[in-house]
N, C-alpha and C positions, 0 to 999 in steps of 0.2 A: 182602620188609624193606615196601617204602610197605603190604604186605597189614598184616601186623603194625603199624603204624603204625595203618590204619585203623579200626582192630581196637579196640584199646589203648584211642585217643581219643572213639573207640564208648562203650565200656565205661564208660569214666571223665567223658562227661556221662550218663551215665543213674548214675552212683553223683551226682552232684554234683547232680540232676535231686531223685535222690530225697531226698539231706541236706532240700533245702532245702521237699520238702515236706515231711517232718519236723519242718523249725523251724516251720515257719508253722503245720502241727497247733499244735504245743505255747506257740504267742502266741497264738492265742487259747480254749487250756487258765483254767478262774478259776484251779487254783492257781499258773501264771503269773502273770496280776493280783494277782493276791494278796503273790507273793512281791516284783513291780516296785514292788507299792505298799509296803512294809515297806520295800526296799533305797533305794527313795524317801526315805523316812520319818525312815533310820538318815541318809541323805549329810546332809538336810537338819540333821539333833540337832548330828556333825561339825561344822558349815557354822557356827553354829551356838555350839560351843565354843570352834572357833580365832578366831572375830569375840572373842570375850569375852575372851580367853588376850589376840589383839593389846593388845584394850584395854585390859587390863591393865596390857597391859608401858607402852604407849603413857603412862598414867595412872603409873609409875614410873618409867621414862626421865624424864617431866615435874616432880616429886618432884626427885629427883638434880635436876634443872639447878635450878628454882626451889634446891637448899640452897647450889647454890657456887657460884648469881652472886646469893642475898638474895635474889630475888625475887620473892614470892608472892602481889603482886596480877593476876597474869593478863594483867599486858606485857613485849611482844617485849625482849627483853635480849641482847644480843649475849655467845655463851657463849666467854670463851679458853681454862680448861683441859677439853680434852678426855679426861682422863684417862689420856694416852697414846693419845688415835687421832686420829690425821687425819681433817679433814672434805675430803681429798682425796679421788679413790676411784684 
């Protein structure tokens, strides 16, 4: 039984090493670098879109709050009516 475990573990390690060599080879390729750069650009683009969406949402919320409180000069006012929403979590 110990022999079977040893041989299986050795075969497993050899396969593991083979996979790692293949991964290292792929990472050194020009195609991998190109795809990685494209992916990074897409992530940055998505992050900018998300940031813009959040900023737009904040602006809309500010407009609603200002319309409910009558404040349009940018000064801080207390909001008493949250439209059914509670400020406590």
